[in-house]
MARMI-228817 format. One record per residue (C-alpha): residue in three letters; x, y, z. Coordinates in Angstrom, 3 decimals, padded with zeros to 6 digits. Each point is the difference from the previous one (the first is absolute). Layout:
BEGIN
rec numi: Ala, east: X, north: Y, up: Z .
...
***
This chain:
BEGIN
rec numi: Met, east: 157.081, north: 069.764, up: -041.697 .
rec numi: Glu, east: 001.981, north: -000.354, up: 003.163 .
rec numi: Leu, east: 002.752, north: -002.725, up: -000.288 .
rec numi: Ile, east: -000.574, north: -002.939, up: 002.390 .
rec numi: Lys, east: 002.780, north: -002.173, up: 001.591 .
rec numi: Lys, east: -000.942, north: -002.802, up: 002.422 .
rec numi: Thr, east: 000.010, north: -003.545, up: 000.893 .
rec numi: Met, east: -002.716, north: -002.342, up: -000.533 .
rec numi: Asn, east: -000.914, north: -003.755, up: -000.301 .
rec numi: Val, east: 000.153, north: -002.003, up: -003.640 .
rec numi: Ala, east: -003.513, north: -000.555, up: 000.409 .
rec numi: Asp, east: -000.737, north: 003.710, up: 000.439 .
rec numi: Ala, east: 002.363, north: 001.561, up: -002.641 .
rec numi: Asn, east: -002.043, north: -000.612, up: -002.546 .
rec numi: Gly, east: 000.151, north: 002.884, up: -002.787 .
rec numi: Trp, east: 003.224, north: 001.443, up: 001.511 .
rec numi: Tyr, east: 003.594, north: 000.104, up: -001.123 .
rec numi: Leu, east: 003.144, north: -001.218, up: 001.350 .
rec numi: Leu, east: 002.224, north: 002.139, up: 001.522 .
rec numi: Gln, east: 002.861, north: -001.973, up: 000.326 .
rec numi: Asn, east: 001.576, north: -003.822, up: -001.793 .
rec numi: Glu, east: -001.745, north: -002.709, up: 001.294 .
rec numi: Tyr, east: 001.999, north: -003.396, up: 000.215 .
rec numi: Arg, east: -000.186, north: -003.703, up: -000.519 .
rec numi: Thr, east: 002.595, north: -001.814, up: 002.447 .
rec numi: Trp, east: 001.170, north: -003.467, up: -000.066 .
rec numi: Thr, east: 002.951, north: -002.128, up: 001.429 .
rec numi: Glu, east: 002.461, north: -002.130, up: -002.491 .
rec numi: Asp, east: 002.805, north: -002.283, up: 002.149 .
rec numi: Phe, east: 003.257, north: 000.878, up: -000.973 .
rec numi: Ser, east: 002.768, north: -002.106, up: -000.093 .
rec numi: Asp, east: 003.197, north: 001.396, up: 000.949 .
rec numi: Glu, east: 002.647, north: -002.096, up: -002.369 .
rec numi: Asp, east: 002.752, north: 000.622, up: 002.440 .
rec numi: Thr, east: -001.391, north: -001.815, up: 003.002 .
rec numi: Gly, east: -002.993, north: -001.756, up: -001.883 .
rec numi: Glu, east: -001.983, north: 001.959, up: 002.634 .
rec numi: Val, east: -003.715, north: 000.492, up: -000.951 .
rec numi: Val, east: -001.591, north: 003.304, up: 001.172 .
rec numi: Pro, east: -003.525, north: 001.520, up: -000.657 .
rec numi: Val, east: 000.442, north: 003.701, up: -001.722 .
rec numi: Glu, east: -003.247, north: 002.451, up: -000.180 .
rec numi: Arg, east: -000.885, north: 000.684, up: -003.890 .
rec numi: Gln, east: -002.280, north: 002.704, up: -000.867 .
rec numi: Glu, east: -001.669, north: 001.899, up: -003.596 .
rec numi: Val, east: -002.540, north: 002.477, up: -000.159 .
rec numi: Leu, east: -003.063, north: -001.020, up: -000.247 .
rec numi: Cys, east: -001.796, north: 003.699, up: -000.309 .
rec numi: Gly, east: 001.873, north: 002.982, up: -001.316 .
rec numi: Lys, east: -000.847, north: 003.584, up: 001.984 .
rec numi: Gly, east: -002.838, north: 001.614, up: -001.548 .
rec numi: Thr, east: -001.601, north: -003.541, up: -000.729 .
rec numi: Leu, east: -004.040, north: 000.391, up: -000.180 .
rec numi: Ile, east: -001.541, north: -002.398, up: 002.647 .
rec numi: Asn, east: -002.762, north: -002.078, up: -001.163 .
rec numi: Ala, east: -001.260, north: -003.509, up: 000.030 .
rec numi: Ile, east: 002.596, north: -001.699, up: -001.524 .
rec numi: Met, east: 003.087, north: 001.631, up: 002.449 .
rec numi: Met, east: -001.794, north: -000.021, up: 003.000 .
rec numi: Ser, east: -000.357, north: -004.220, up: -000.388 .
rec numi: Leu, east: 003.650, north: 000.476, up: -001.511 .
rec numi: Leu, east: 001.176, north: 001.766, up: 003.569 .
rec numi: Lys, east: -001.996, north: -002.202, up: 002.206 .
rec numi: Glu, east: 001.444, north: -003.047, up: -001.843 .
rec numi: Asn, east: 003.480, north: 000.972, up: 000.734 .
rec numi: Gly, east: -001.006, north: 000.851, up: 003.751 .
rec numi: Ile, east: -000.222, north: 003.723, up: -000.381 .
rec numi: Glu, east: -002.803, north: 001.100, up: 002.430 .
rec numi: Thr, east: 000.374, north: 004.180, up: 000.396 .
rec numi: Val, east: 001.395, north: 002.506, up: -003.009 .
rec numi: Lys, east: 000.815, north: 003.646, up: 000.022 .
rec numi: Val, east: -001.875, north: 001.401, up: -002.520 .
rec numi: Ser, east: -001.122, north: 003.456, up: -001.618 .
rec numi: Asn, east: -002.973, north: 001.303, up: -001.622 .
rec numi: Phe, east: 002.079, north: 001.081, up: -003.133 .
rec numi: Pro, east: 002.652, north: -002.100, up: -001.924 .
rec numi: Leu, east: 003.722, north: 001.713, up: 001.055 .
rec numi: Lys, east: 002.746, north: -000.108, up: -002.246 .
rec numi: Gly, east: 002.781, north: 001.560, up: 001.645 .
rec numi: Asn, east: 002.275, north: -001.454, up: 002.745 .
rec numi: Gln, east: 001.493, north: 002.109, up: 002.633 .
rec numi: Glu, east: 004.011, north: -000.897, up: 000.009 .
rec numi: Lys, east: 000.589, north: -000.212, up: 003.806 .
rec numi: Gly, east: 003.268, north: -001.091, up: 001.825 .
rec numi: Leu, east: 001.100, north: 000.787, up: 003.775 .
rec numi: Thr, east: 001.596, north: 003.718, up: -000.144 .
rec numi: Leu, east: 000.727, north: 003.013, up: 002.324 .
rec numi: Trp, east: -001.789, north: 002.514, up: -000.239 .
rec numi: Glu, east: 000.528, north: 003.770, up: 001.752 .
rec numi: Thr, east: -003.334, north: 000.970, up: 001.541 .
rec numi: Ile, east: -000.137, north: 004.019, up: 000.663 .
rec numi: Leu, east: -003.055, north: 001.312, up: 002.279 .
rec numi: Lys, east: -001.018, north: 003.455, up: 001.256 .
rec numi: Val, east: -000.390, north: -000.744, up: 004.066 .
rec numi: Arg, east: -002.220, north: 002.762, up: 001.486 .
rec numi: Thr, east: -000.306, north: -000.307, up: 003.748 .
rec numi: Ala, east: -000.799, north: 002.878, up: 002.584 .
rec numi: Arg, east: 003.601, north: 000.900, up: 000.298 .
rec numi: Gly, east: 000.060, north: 000.873, up: -003.871 .
rec numi: Glu, east: 000.770, north: -002.115, up: -003.331 .
rec numi: Ser, east: 002.829, north: -001.867, up: -000.929 .
rec numi: Lys, east: 001.090, north: -002.072, up: -003.125 .
rec numi: Lys, east: 000.597, north: -003.750, up: 000.728 .
rec numi: Thr, east: 001.941, north: -002.516, up: -001.581 .
rec numi: Tyr, east: -000.232, north: -003.851, up: -000.150 .
rec numi: Met, east: 001.432, north: -002.611, up: -002.060 .
rec numi: Val, east: -002.609, north: -002.822, up: -000.415 .
rec numi: Thr, east: 000.359, north: -003.558, up: -001.789 .
rec numi: Ala, east: -002.730, north: -000.514, up: -002.238 .
rec numi: Asp, east: -000.994, north: -001.416, up: -003.765 .
rec numi: Ser, east: -001.641, north: 002.875, up: -000.787 .
rec numi: Pro, east: -000.574, north: 003.605, up: 000.812 .
rec numi: Ala, east: -003.576, north: -000.714, up: 000.722 .
rec numi: Glu, east: 000.853, north: -002.115, up: 002.286 .
rec numi: Ala, east: 003.205, north: 002.367, up: 001.566 .
rec numi: Glu, east: -002.798, north: 002.812, up: 000.529 .
rec numi: Arg, east: -002.222, north: -002.892, up: 001.986 .
rec numi: Tyr, east: 002.813, north: -001.094, up: 001.949 .
rec numi: Ile, east: 000.845, north: 003.150, up: 000.668 .
rec numi: Ser, east: -003.386, north: 001.456, up: 000.551 .
rec numi: Glu, east: -001.395, north: -002.976, up: 002.663 .
rec numi: Trp, east: 003.516, north: 000.822, up: 001.715 .
rec numi: His, east: -000.563, north: 003.286, up: 001.155 .
rec numi: Glu, east: -003.608, north: -000.568, up: 000.914 .
rec numi: Leu, east: 001.312, north: -002.501, up: 002.102 .
rec numi: Asn, east: 003.004, north: 001.795, up: 001.226 .
rec numi: Val, east: -000.539, north: 003.752, up: -000.196 .
rec numi: Glu, east: -001.960, north: 002.364, up: 001.862 .
rec numi: Ala, east: -000.375, north: 002.446, up: -002.750 .
rec numi: Thr, east: -001.374, north: 001.166, up: -003.559 .
rec numi: Phe, east: 001.633, north: -001.169, up: -003.060 .
rec numi: Glu, east: 000.200, north: 000.484, up: -003.857 .
rec numi: Leu, east: 002.043, north: -002.544, up: -001.779 .
rec numi: Thr, east: 001.432, north: 002.477, up: -002.826 .
rec numi: Lys, east: 002.789, north: -001.954, up: -001.479 .
rec numi: Val, east: 001.014, north: -003.994, up: -000.702 .
rec numi: Asn, east: 003.206, north: -000.086, up: -001.969 .
rec numi: Lys, east: 001.471, north: -003.514, up: -001.542 .
rec numi: Gln, east: 003.675, north: -000.631, up: 001.889 .
rec numi: Asp, east: 003.312, north: -001.578, up: -001.668 .
rec numi: Tyr, east: 001.470, north: -001.611, up: 003.275 .
rec numi: Asn, east: 002.178, north: -003.352, up: -000.908 .
rec numi: Lys, east: 000.181, north: -000.423, up: 003.566 .
rec numi: Val, east: -001.374, north: 001.089, up: 003.776 .
rec numi: Ile, east: 002.599, north: -000.309, up: 002.738 .
rec numi: Lys, east: -001.055, north: 000.561, up: 003.641 .
rec numi: Met, east: 000.977, north: -000.418, up: 003.695 .
rec numi: Tyr, east: -001.177, north: -002.740, up: 002.065 .
rec numi: Asp, east: -003.080, north: 001.821, up: 001.844 .
rec numi: Thr, east: 001.346, north: -000.866, up: 003.858 .
rec numi: Glu, east: 002.964, north: 001.823, up: -001.010 .
rec numi: Arg, east: -002.284, north: 002.863, up: -001.768 .
rec numi: Glu, east: -002.511, north: 000.529, up: 003.097 .
rec numi: Glu, east: 003.108, north: -000.637, up: 002.264 .
rec numi: Tyr, east: 001.328, north: 003.609, up: -001.689 .
rec numi: Glu, east: -003.362, north: 001.653, up: -000.233 .
rec numi: Ala, east: -001.101, north: -000.604, up: 003.599 .
rec numi: Asn, east: 000.845, north: 003.327, up: 001.227 .
rec numi: Gly, east: -001.982, north: 001.735, up: -002.368 .
rec numi: Asn, east: 002.647, north: 002.749, up: -000.735 .
rec numi: Lys, east: 001.899, north: -002.745, up: -002.662 .
rec numi: Lys, east: -001.859, north: -000.874, up: -003.153 .
rec numi: Val, east: 001.333, north: -002.689, up: -002.999 .
rec numi: Lys, east: 000.182, north: 001.238, up: -003.208 .
rec numi: Trp, east: -000.324, north: -001.196, up: -003.913 .
rec numi: Tyr, east: 002.194, north: 000.678, up: -002.372 .
rec numi: Lys, east: 000.092, north: -000.341, up: -003.754 .
rec numi: Cys, east: 003.392, north: -001.275, up: -001.668 .
rec numi: Gln, east: 000.869, north: -000.348, up: -003.117 .
rec numi: Ile, east: 003.267, north: -002.672, up: -000.627 .
rec numi: Tyr, east: 001.522, north: -000.398, up: -003.794 .
rec numi: Val, east: 000.526, north: -003.567, up: -000.128 .
rec numi: Met, east: 002.607, north: -002.209, up: -001.660 .
rec numi: Ile, east: 000.127, north: -003.545, up: -000.392 .
rec numi: Asp, east: 003.306, north: -001.458, up: -001.598 .
rec numi: Asp, east: 003.081, north: -000.519, up: 001.031 .
rec numi: Asp, east: 001.979, north: 001.662, up: -002.829 .
rec numi: Gly, east: -002.188, north: 003.005, up: -000.209 .
rec numi: Asp, east: -002.042, north: -000.247, up: -002.597 .
rec numi: Ser, east: -002.088, north: 003.433, up: -000.116 .
rec numi: Ser, east: -002.863, north: -001.592, up: -001.998 .
rec numi: Asn, east: -001.177, north: -002.314, up: 003.031 .
rec numi: Ser, east: -000.407, north: 002.847, up: 001.969 .
rec numi: Ser, east: -003.150, north: 002.004, up: 001.231 .
rec numi: Gln, east: -002.358, north: 001.926, up: 002.508 .
rec numi: Arg, east: -001.732, north: -001.359, up: 003.254 .
rec numi: Asn, east: -001.638, north: 001.934, up: 002.034 .
rec numi: Ile, east: -000.220, north: -000.983, up: 003.752 .
rec numi: Leu, east: -002.339, north: 001.158, up: 002.567 .
rec numi: Cys, east: 001.510, north: -000.114, up: 003.914 .
rec numi: Gln, east: -000.840, north: 000.647, up: 003.431 .
rec numi: Ala, east: 002.753, north: 001.111, up: 002.361 .
rec numi: Thr, east: 001.085, north: 002.106, up: 002.866 .
rec numi: Gly, east: 001.491, north: 002.114, up: -002.402 .
rec numi: Phe, east: 001.726, north: 000.859, up: -003.214 .
rec numi: Glu, east: 003.541, north: -001.932, up: 000.654 .
rec numi: Lys, east: -002.104, north: -002.523, up: 001.495 .
rec numi: Ala, east: -001.930, north: -000.740, up: -003.248 .
rec numi: Ile, east: 002.913, north: -000.095, up: -001.584 .
rec numi: Glu, east: 001.472, north: -002.424, up: 002.032 .
rec numi: Ala, east: -003.011, north: -001.913, up: 000.476 .
rec numi: Ile, east: -000.680, north: -000.352, up: -004.426 .
rec numi: Arg, east: 003.832, north: -001.477, up: 000.350 .
rec numi: Leu, east: -000.420, north: -002.376, up: 002.048 .
rec numi: Val, east: -003.261, north: -001.012, up: -001.294 .
rec numi: Leu, east: 001.663, north: -000.425, up: -003.734 .
rec numi: Gly, east: 002.683, north: -001.578, up: 001.527 .
rec numi: Lys, east: -002.603, north: -002.963, up: 001.557 .
rec numi: Asp, east: -002.080, north: 000.089, up: -003.015 .
rec numi: Glu, east: 001.617, north: 000.268, up: -002.805 .
rec numi: Tyr, east: 003.015, north: -001.664, up: -002.407 .
rec numi: Glu, east: 003.752, north: 000.493, up: 000.654 .
rec numi: Ser, east: 000.676, north: 001.371, up: -003.035 .
rec numi: Ile, east: -002.847, north: 003.397, up: 000.068 .
rec numi: Tyr, east: 001.445, north: 002.743, up: 000.796 .
rec numi: Asn, east: -001.775, north: 003.400, up: 001.058 .
rec numi: Thr, east: 000.532, north: 003.617, up: -000.091 .
rec numi: Phe, east: -002.161, north: 002.161, up: 001.789 .
rec numi: Lys, east: -001.191, north: 003.017, up: -001.844 .
rec numi: Leu, east: -003.070, north: 001.508, up: 002.054 .
rec numi: Val, east: -000.833, north: -000.382, up: 004.079 .
rec numi: Gln, east: -003.214, north: 002.195, up: 000.199 .
rec numi: Glu, east: -002.136, north: 000.113, up: 003.068 .
rec numi: Gln, east: -003.529, north: -000.517, up: -000.776 .
rec numi: Arg, east: -002.782, north: 000.940, up: 001.917 .
rec numi: Ile, east: -001.873, north: -003.516, up: 000.474 .
rec numi: Glu, east: -002.513, north: -000.422, up: 002.532 .
rec numi: Glu, east: 000.160, north: -003.594, up: 000.068 .
rec numi: Val, east: 000.577, north: -002.999, up: -002.312 .
rec numi: Phe, east: -002.777, north: -002.429, up: -000.302 .
rec numi: Ile, east: 001.560, north: -002.877, up: -001.909 .
rec numi: Pro, east: 000.284, north: -003.945, up: 000.559 .
rec numi: Asp, east: 002.459, north: -001.607, up: 002.428 .
rec numi: Glu, east: 000.957, north: -001.999, up: -002.486 .
rec numi: Ser, east: 000.918, north: 002.876, up: -002.685 .
rec numi: Val, east: 002.385, north: 001.669, up: 002.453 .
rec numi: Ser, east: 003.899, north: -000.305, up: 001.006 .
rec numi: Tyr, east: 000.027, north: 000.326, up: 003.692 .
rec numi: Tyr, east: 003.612, north: 001.006, up: 001.675 .
rec numi: Ser, east: 001.177, north: 000.423, up: 003.543 .
rec numi: Asp, east: 000.866, north: 003.251, up: 000.814 .
rec numi: Asn, east: 002.453, north: -001.244, up: 002.250 .
rec numi: Glu, east: 002.106, north: -001.471, up: -002.920 .
rec numi: Leu, east: 000.717, north: 003.301, up: -001.307 .
***
């Protein structure tokens, strides 16, 4: 039989299985011992667990706790996919009237399937071509650094210049006494107008973002053939090329 997942009204969900935990929530007053101020605090506990068969008793319990709709499946599901906001390398084979080319994009998503969905929809909307997604690879970057968009647009305005992306591996040591046990390696993805500018940009950003006791040694700076990086602004460190 086919696995079916959908959202249903509780009143119609008899015989289906919950796709996720459902919670009972309530509010308790909390008194701050220092100020004496009483503030409301929201509490919650699991009411029905994932995979629970919905019957008349469960339907009544859900309704009593203000739950009107639930996500369900026709089979009880046991596994839980671990998700986390990650940068994925998506590689596409793109065919146009002028020929075939390989395009690489970085996409922030919580799973490879979500990364595939995002880049496929973006290409459908923005590129007049036939494309095939050939790879989705999880990336290990600790930081993404970009130029301010206005500066990048000015730099690329005449069409003859284009900013590039650089993968930078940095050896990081945290300790004034040089204890190597506190060392680690970080991977940084940096957008810049050139090789030397990428190094300067990383030094500038790390100087602002990191503790003064952090020492950085560049192990590798390598240009990457990346068309675009799709990542939320709050996950990016920006810099001005005019500061370099």
